[in-house]
VOTI-340956 format. One line per 3 residues: number of its first residue (from 1); for each residue x, y, z of N, C-alpha, C, O. Coordinates in steps of 0.02 Angstrom, whole numbers, plus 50000, padded with zeros to 5 digits. Layout:
NUM) X Y Z X Y Z X Y Z X Y Z ~ ...
! end
This chain:
1) 53188 51804 50266 53174 51731 50264 53145 51714 50337 53106 51668 50347 ~ 53169 51759 50388 53143 51743 50452 53066 51749 50469 53041 51737 50524 ~ 53033 51771 50413 52960 51779 50425 52924 51721 50388 52863 51717 50384
4) 52966 51675 50360 52938 51617 50318 52903 51568 50369 52848 51547 50351 ~ 52926 51548 50429 52893 51503 50468 52823 51537 50488 52772 51503 50484 ~ 52820 51598 50507 52753 51624 50533 52711 51634 50475 52651 51632 50488
7) 52728 51645 50400 52690 51629 50344 52666 51567 50334 52607 51561 50318 ~ 52698 51519 50340 52678 51452 50337 52632 51433 50393 52589 51391 50382 ~ 52638 51462 50455 52590 51443 50507 52517 51478 50496 52463 51453 50513
10) 52527 51531 50470 52456 51575 50455 52425 51531 50403 52367 51512 50412 ~ 52459 51515 50348 52433 51476 50297 52409 51401 50325 52363 51371 50297 ~ 52438 51376 50373 52405 51309 50396 52348 51317 50440 52301 51277 50446
13) 52356 51370 50469 52285 51382 50513 52231 51401 50472 52175 51378 50485 ~ 52240 51448 50411 52180 51465 50369 52161 51396 50336 52101 51387 50325 ~ 52207 51345 50317 52183 51296 50281 52148 51238 50329 52111 51194 50307
16) 52165 51246 50398 52131 51201 50442 52069 51236 50454 52022 51199 50466 ~ 52056 51303 50454 51984 51334 50454 51949 51322 50397 51889 51332 50404 ~ 51966 51305 50345 51938 51303 50281 51909 51237 50272 51861 51222 50237
19) 51954 51191 50319 51926 51114 50315 51881 51099 50379 51867 51042 50395 ~ 51860 51155 50414 51817 51136 50480 51761 51129 50463 51727 51106 50509 ~ 51723 51140 50404 51654 51125 50386 51648 51082 50325 51698 51071 50292
22) 51588 51057 50306 51591 51009 50250 51608 51034 50187 51585 51088 50168 ~ 51651 50997 50148 51680 51029 50088 51628 51038 50035 51579 51000 50035 ~ 51634 51084 49989 51589 51095 49930 51601 51032 49891 51656 51005 49888
25) 51543 51009 49860 51542 50953 49818 51567 50977 49755 51558 51034 49734 ~ 51606 50921 49719 51635 50932 49652 51601 50895 49593 51628 50887 49538 ~ 51542 50875 49609 51497 50847 49562 51423 50858 49584 51407 50875 49641
28) 51385 50846 49537 51302 50859 49543 51279 50827 49610 51250 50860 49654 ~ 51295 50752 49615 51273 50715 49664 51311 50657 49682 51347 50629 49640 ~ 51306 50634 49744 51356 50574 49767 51313 50551 49821 51325 50565 49880
31) 51262 50512 49801 51220 50472 49843 51255 50411 49891 51281 50361 49867 ~ 51252 50422 49944 51291 50377 49993 51266 50306 49986 51208 50290 49974 ~ 51317 50263 49996 51299 50189 49984 51331 50148 50016 51389 50166 50021
34) 51319 50090 50046 51351 50043 50092 51377 49989 50050 51401 49939 50076 ~ 51372 49997 49982 51401 49947 49937 51474 49963 49921 51489 50003 49877 ~ 51521 49929 49958 51594 49954 49951 51625 49936 49883 51673 49967 49859
37) 51596 49888 49856 51622 49862 49803 51623 49912 49736 51670 49919 49696 ~ 51560 49943 49735 51544 49988 49677 51549 50061 49689 51547 50102 49642 ~ 51555 50078 49750 51552 50150 49781 51630 50171 49776 51679 50134 49769
40) 51627 50236 49781 51694 50286 49789 51692 50315 49858 51641 50343 49877 ~ 51740 50309 49891 51751 50335 49958 51752 50416 49962 51803 50443 49942 ~ 51707 50453 49984 51711 50525 49988 51687 50553 50051 51627 50561 50061
43) 51739 50570 50099 51726 50605 50156 51686 50568 50213 51649 50598 50251 ~ 51693 50513 50215 51656 50476 50263 51607 50422 50239 51588 50376 50275 ~ 51588 50432 50177 51532 50388 50157 51567 50369 50077 51608 50404 50047
46) 51537 50306 50054 51544 50286 49977 51490 50311 49947 51434 50314 49972 ~ 51510 50335 49883 51453 50359 49831 51430 50305 49782 51473 50270 49757 ~ 51373 50296 49766 51355 50245 49710 51370 50284 49645 51377 50346 49644
49) 51375 50251 49596 51381 50280 49528 51324 50333 49507 51265 50317 49501 ~ 51347 50393 49497 51283 50439 49488 51237 50417 49437 51177 50432 49443 ~ 51260 50381 49382 51218 50359 49338 51167 50303 49356 51119 50288 49321
52) 51185 50273 49419 51131 50225 49448 51083 50261 49504 51045 50228 49540 ~ 51088 50328 49507 51053 50372 49556 50983 50367 49532 50975 50353 49473 ~ 50926 50379 49575 50855 50379 49562 50824 50427 49598 50860 50450 49642
55) 50760 50455 49593 50730 50514 49621 50721 50493 49695 50724 50536 49740 ~ 50707 50417 49710 50704 50388 49770 50761 50398 49821 50756 50385 49881 ~ 50815 50424 49791 50876 50432 49834 50877 50499 49856 50920 50517 49896
58) 50825 50545 49831 50825 50608 49861 50764 50632 49893 50747 50691 49895 ~ 50731 50579 49918 50664 50593 49963 50674 50555 50028 50705 50501 50030 ~ 50650 50582 50074 50651 50550 50142 50590 50562 50179 50570 50620 50186
61) 50554 50505 50207 50493 50508 50229 50482 50491 50305 50429 50477 50333 ~ 50545 50497 50331 50547 50480 50402 50526 50528 50444 50521 50515 50504 ~ 50511 50584 50420 50486 50653 50469 50417 50661 50466 50393 50710 50494
64) 50375 50613 50432 50294 50622 50428 50263 50613 50497 50219 50651 50517 ~ 50286 50564 50532 50240 50539 50584 50275 50563 50655 50336 50569 50661 ~ 50229 50577 50707 50266 50605 50779 50308 50552 50801 50295 50494 50786
67) 50361 50571 50837 50399 50517 50875 50375 50506 50929 50333 50543 50954 ~ 50404 50440 50962 50371 50416 51021 50401 50453 51076 50461 50445 51083 ~ 50364 50502 51123 50391 50536 51179 50382 50499 51250 50394 50527 51303
70) 50362 50442 51244 50354 50400 51305 50422 50371 51331 50440 50313 51323 ~ 50458 50423 51363 50517 50401 51383 50550 50452 51431 50532 50510 51420 ~ 50592 50446 51482 50602 50495 51537 50610 50572 51527 50597 50616 51568
73) 50637 50577 51455 50641 50647 51443 50581 50674 51402 50585 50733 51385 ~ 50535 50642 51387 50472 50667 51364 50490 50701 51296 50462 50753 51281 ~ 50537 50673 51256 50536 50708 51187 50571 50647 51133 50594 50593 51155
76) 50570 50660 51084 50600 50623 51028 50627 50661 50971 50592 50703 50943 ~ 50684 50650 50953 50719 50680 50897 50730 50627 50842 50764 50575 50848 ~ 50696 50648 50789 50699 50599 50729 50749 50632 50680 50734 50686 50654
79) 50803 50604 50668 50865 50632 50624 50850 50613 50550 50836 50556 50532 ~ 50855 50664 50511 50865 50658 50436 50940 50680 50413 50954 50729 50379 ~ 50987 50631 50442 51056 50656 50436 51078 50607 50373 51035 50566 50354
82) 51133 50608 50344 51158 50566 50302 51154 50497 50322 51148 50459 50274 ~ 51155 50472 50374 51146 50404 50392 51081 50374 50367 51072 50319 50340 ~ 51037 50425 50381 50967 50405 50367 50933 50425 50301 50880 50401 50281
85) 50971 50472 50271 50947 50506 50209 51011 50509 50160 51045 50560 50157 ~ 51023 50456 50125 51089 50456 50082 51098 50508 50034 51154 50529 50020 ~ 51041 50530 50006 51037 50582 49959 51080 50648 49983 51103 50687 49941
88) 51090 50657 50046 51115 50720 50070 51185 50719 50066 51210 50774 50078 ~ 51234 50662 50049 51300 50652 50050 51323 50713 50007 51295 50734 49957 ~ 51384 50740 50040 51414 50797 50012 51375 50856 49999 51399 50897 49960
91) 51318 50867 50026 51279 50923 50012 51275 50974 50075 51238 51023 50073 ~ 51316 50958 50129 51319 51003 50188 51262 51028 50218 51262 51088 50234 ~ 51201 50983 50232 51143 50993 50253 51104 50944 50289 51112 50887 50269
94) 51061 50951 50340 51028 50895 50353 50973 50924 50394 50967 50984 50402 ~ 50933 50878 50420 50864 50905 50460 50850 50866 50515 50880 50812 50515 ~ 50808 50879 50573 50785 50843 50613 50708 50864 50630 50684 50918 50613
97) 50674 50816 50665 50608 50830 50695 50612 50817 50764 50641 50766 50784 ~ 50585 50857 50803 50587 50852 50873 50511 50847 50902 50471 50892 50890 ~ 50498 50809 50929 50427 50802 50962 50429 50805 51043 50469 50772 51076
100) 50387 50843 51065 50392 50852 51145 50319 50836 51168 50268 50854 51137 ~ 50320 50797 51230 50265 50801 51260 50258 50864 51310 50299 50911 51310 ~ 50205 50861 51351 50211 50929 51391 50268 50917 51446 50274 50868 51482
103) 50306 50971 51444 50361 50960 51499 50427 50935 51472 50480 50939 51504 ~ 50418 50901 51399 50471 50869 51377 50533 50910 51365 50532 50970 51352 ~ 50586 50875 51370 50658 50911 51359 50697 50875 51310 50704 50814 51308
106) 50723 50922 51266 50785 50889 51222 50845 50918 51262 50856 50978 51255 ~ 50883 50883 51303 50929 50900 51346 51000 50930 51318 51023 50916 51263 ~ 51028 50970 51361 51087 51004 51346 51129 50958 51297 51137 50899 51312
109) 51155 50981 51242 51195 50948 51193 51218 50998 51150 51197 51056 51149 ~ 51271 50969 51107 51308 50996 51060 51304 50968 50994 51294 50907 50989 ~ 51310 51005 50940 51330 50976 50866 51396 50994 50851 51404 51053 50836
112) 51448 50954 50851 51509 50978 50835 51533 51003 50772 51584 51035 50761 ~ 51488 50983 50729 51499 51003 50654 51441 51042 50620 51437 51046 50559 ~ 51401 51068 50660 51351 51103 50625 51308 51158 50666 51293 51149 50725
115) 51291 51211 50633 51248 51254 50660 51180 51233 50658 51166 51196 50611 ~ 51130 51250 50702 51058 51224 50702 51015 51282 50699 51019 51325 50742 ~ 50974 51286 50651 50919 51332 50645 50856 51291 50660 50839 51242 50627
118) 50822 51317 50715 50752 51280 50733 50691 51325 50725 50690 51385 50739 ~ 50643 51289 50702 50572 51326 50691 50522 51301 50726 50514 51240 50716 ~ 50480 51328 50767 50434 51296 50802 50370 51290 50765 50349 51337 50731
121) 50334 51231 50769 50284 51210 50725 50219 51216 50763 50167 51241 50741 ~ 50231 51189 50826 50169 51191 50876 50196 51190 50939 50245 51156 50953 ~ 50164 51230 50982 50179 51237 51061 50218 51292 51078 50222 51342 51042
124) 50243 51288 51127 50288 51337 51170 50349 51317 51192 50347 51282 51242 ~ 50407 51331 51168 50469 51309 51192 50517 51355 51222 50521 51411 51196 ~ 50555 51341 51277 50607 51380 51305 50663 51353 51281 50675 51296 51301
127) 50706 51382 51238 50768 51361 51211 50827 51417 51236 50817 51475 51256 ~ 50890 51381 51229 50945 51418 51246 51000 51392 51227 51003 51331 51217 ~ 51057 51434 51219 51125 51403 51218 51188 51443 51251 51186 51505 51247
130) 51232 51417 51277 51277 51440 51318 51352 51448 51277 51380 51403 51246 ~ 51374 51509 51284 51439 51521 51247 51497 51491 51280 51493 51471 51338 ~ 51553 51487 51246 51609 51465 51280 51641 51520 51333 51620 51578 51341
133) 51692 51490 51367 51728 51532 51419 51747 51599 51396 51752 51644 51438 ~ 51759 51613 51324 51789 51665 51293 51732 51717 51309 51748 51775 51321 ~ 51674 51700 51309 51623 51749 51332 51589 51737 51398 51530 51754 51406
136) 51620 51712 51439 51609 51685 51513 51547 51656 51513 51501 51676 51548 ~ 51541 51601 51468 51497 51558 51477 51415 51580 51494 51377 51557 51537 ~ 51402 51637 51440 51343 51666 51444 51294 51627 51416 51305 51592 51366
139) 51227 51631 51450 51183 51596 51421 51128 51639 51389 51098 51681 51422 ~ 51115 51629 51330 51062 51661 51282 50998 51622 51282 51000 51568 51252 ~ 50944 51637 51309 50890 51600 51321 50823 51638 51293 50818 51699 51302
142) 50776 51604 51263 50714 51638 51234 50661 51591 51238 50671 51530 51235 ~ 50593 51623 51247 50536 51576 51245 50512 51587 51168 50514 51641 51139 ~ 50490 51532 51143 50469 51533 51073 50398 51506 51067 50370 51467 51106
145) 50375 51534 51009 50299 51524 50997 50294 51489 50926 50344 51489 50890 ~ 50245 51462 50907 50223 51437 50831 50246 51490 50779 50215 51542 50774 ~ 50294 51479 50745 50323 51506 50692 50384 51545 50705 50406 51581 50660
148) 50411 51542 50760 50468 51570 50787 50528 51539 50770 50523 51477 50775 ~ 50589 51560 50749 50646 51536 50738 50698 51555 50774 50707 51615 50784 ~ 50743 51507 50799 50801 51519 50836 50868 51486 50807 50867 51431 50780
151) 50920 51520 50813 50991 51471 50787 51029 51462 50847 51039 51507 50887 ~ 51050 51405 50850 51111 51378 50893 51177 51377 50863 51190 51329 50827 ~ 51216 51416 50872 51285 51417 50839 51329 51350 50844 51329 51317 50896
154) 51361 51336 50797 51401 51273 50790 51437 51259 50856 51469 51303 50885 ~ 51432 51207 50875 51475 51178 50936 51453 51202 51008 51479 51179 51058 ~ 51411 51242 51010 51397 51269 51075 51335 51217 51110 51297 51182 51076
157) 51337 51220 51175 51292 51178 51216 51216 51209 51202 51212 51271 51202 ~ 51172 51180 51193 51107 51205 51191 51050 51152 51214 51062 51095 51232 ~ 50993 51179 51209 50933 51141 51237 50865 51171 51217 50859 51231 51203
160) 50815 51127 51215 50746 51153 51209 50693 51116 51261 50694 51055 51271 ~ 50652 51157 51289 50604 51123 51338 50533 51151 51326 50517 51209 51315 ~ 50494 51094 51332 50422 51122 51316 50393 51142 51387 50388 51106 51437
163) 50375 51203 51380 50350 51240 51449 50275 51246 51446 50241 51263 51495 ~ 50248 51228 51380 50170 51229 51384 50139 51166 51413 50174 51121 51436 ~ 50074 51163 51411 50033 51109 51434 50018 51067 51381 49989 51015 51397
166) 50030 51075 51317 50009 51037 51269 50072 51008 51222 50127 51034 51232 ~ 50067 50960 51177 50114 50932 51140 50140 50990 51097 50106 51036 51073 ~ 50216 50980 51088 50243 51033 51052 50296 50997 50981 50325 50943 50984
169) 50296 51036 50934 50334 51016 50878 50380 51063 50858 50368 51123 50864 ~ 50448 51036 50830 50492 51088 50802 50528 51048 50758 50539 50988 50766 ~ 50552 51090 50697 50595 51054 50647 50663 51098 50646 50662 51160 50646
172) 50717 51063 50646 50792 51093 50632 50820 51081 50573 50812 51026 50545 ~ 50855 51126 50548 50897 51122 50489 50966 51132 50518 50976 51173 50563 ~ 51016 51092 50491 51081 51091 50515 51131 51100 50458 51118 51075 50404
175) 51191 51138 50467 51234 51145 50416 51288 51105 50404 51343 51127 50386 ~ 51274 51033 50416 51317 50979 50395 51266 50918 50382 51214 50910 50414 ~ 51286 50879 50333 51261 50816 50322 51259 50766 50380 51215 50724 50389
178) 51329 50780 50427 51330 50733 50477 51353 50781 50532 51413 50784 50545 ~ 51304 50821 50569 51327 50870 50613 51346 50844 50685 51363 50882 50730 ~ 51342 50777 50692 51359 50742 50749 51319 50763 50818 51287 50816 50815
181) 51319 50731 50872 51281 50744 50933 51318 50718 50994 51333 50658 51001 ~ 51330 50762 51035 51364 50742 51100 51302 50773 51155 51291 50834 51156 ~ 51270 50734 51192 51231 50738 51250 51267 50751 51308 51303 50704 51325
184) 51269 50799 51342 51314 50807 51395 51310 50769 51452 51363 50749 51476 ~ 51259 50754 51479 51249 50707 51533 51274 50635 51516 51307 50605 51559 ~ 51258 50603 51452 51268 50550 51427 51358 50544 51425 51391 50497 51447
187) 51377 50594 51400 51453 50590 51379 51495 50590 51447 51546 50555 51455 ~ 51467 50634 51497 51503 50641 51550 51496 50587 51608 51544 50569 51642 ~ 51436 50564 51614 51427 50512 51662 51401 50439 51629 51390 50388 51663
190) 51394 50442 51572 51383 50374 51539 51437 50348 51491 51427 50304 51449 ~ 51499 50380 51501 51552 50357 51448 51564 50289 51453 51552 50253 51502 ~ 51591 50272 51395 51608 50193 51401 51681 50188 51374 51693 50195 51314
193) 51726 50178 51417 51728 50160 51489 51710 50218 51535 51706 50273 51508 ~ 51698 50212 51600 51681 50268 51645 51735 50319 51646 51793 50300 51648 ~ 51723 50382 51645 51770 50424 51655 51793 50416 51737 51748 50405 51777
196) 51857 50420 51762 51873 50409 51823 51839 50451 51872 51829 50511 51860 ~ 51819 50419 51934 51771 50469 51984 51823 50515 52006 51797 50569 52022 ~ 51890 50513 52013 51935 50562 52032 51924 50627 51992 51921 50682 52020
199) 51919 50616 51917 51912 50664 51876 51849 50710 51892 51853 50771 51896 ~ 51787 50669 51901 51723 50693 51897 51717 50725 51974 51689 50780 51979 ~ 51738 50699 52023 51734 50726 52077 51766 50795 52088 51734 50840 52116
202) 51823 50802 52068 51854 50867 52061 51827 50919 52016 51816 50976 52035 ~ 51813 50896 51949 51782 50937 51906 51717 50968 51923 51706 51026 51906 ~ 51671 50930 51956 51608 50953 51968 51601 50969 52044 51547 50986 52069
205) 51660 50964 52081 51648 50975 52151 51597 50931 52187 51561 50956 52231 ~ 51591 50870 52173 51546 50828 52202 51574 50773 52243 51629 50748 52232 ~ 51535 50755 52292 51557 50690 52335 51559 50635 52281 51528 50637 52228
208) 51599 50587 52301 51600 50523 52263 51542 50480 52249 51531 50448 52197 ~ 51505 50483 52305 51446 50448 52312 51392 50475 52265 51348 50439 52240 ~ 51396 50546 52255 51348 50574 52207 51371 50556 52130 51331 50540 52086
211) 51433 50560 52123 51466 50537 52064 51451 50466 52044 51434 50451 51986 ~ 51457 50430 52084 51444 50352 52077 51373 50344 52066 51356 50300 52025 ~ 51322 50384 52100 51252 50385 52094 51240 50405 52022 51205 50367 51989
214) 51264 50458 51994 51249 50486 51930 51282 50441 51869 51258 50444 51813 ~ 51331 50404 51881 51370 50351 51832 51318 50284 51833 51315 50249 51782 ~ 51282 50269 51884 51239 50217 51888 51176 50225 51852 51145 50174 51834
217) 51155 50282 51840 51092 50300 51797 51096 50270 51725 51148 50260 51694 ~ 51037 50259 51705 51032 50242 51640 51017 50304 51589 50960 50325 51580 ~ 51065 50326 51562 51067 50388 51520 51033 50381 51454 51062 50359 51405
220) 50966 50403 51454 50924 50391 51390 50949 50424 51326 50967 50483 51334 ~ 50953 50404 51279 50970 50430 51212 50898 50437 51172 50865 50387 51156 ~ 50879 50504 51159 50807 50510 51123 50819 50516 51054 50776 50543 51019
223) 50872 50495 51029 50877 50497 50962 50861 50426 50921 50865 50425 50859
! end
């Protein structure tokens, strides 16, 4: 009997791991709806009655046109997550379009709930991700050309930079209907309310004036 607590612990950890990704659907379709009266709540979204679904629920036209890259980052991410594309609900997948002006950057960020698979459609991109401290924060980076594909593991910090002299375009597939987004600079220096300067000066080994300057910046969200 003394091994029972260990067995229960292993079972609990296994269960937690199993629930770390989007659950498998238990019905054919579960189109998200904001109608709380007629919907059924499922994992973050309400579902409309499947008998009321139409083909229009399963098409998204928001990735047709180039995004506006006239911003400080020179890039624009157009999401096709469940918030924009209700038909994705419970299906464990989503997409994004990323437009880059010359020199444009999709800055270091993470998707806490999804692995990202990126394909370059036009241009030349420098991409990379950084492992956790378990692997000594190792940087994996590569220059990608038209038709190349690169994968960013779930939860790891990654980026894409247009190093060409022309417009660049990429599309991403993500392994969650709602992979989430944490842009590192925004989260650290643009948090609401601000993270204590005492924390940031020690964490980044910076003078408080530098931290104050960084916190005073307008941290642009390109989504």
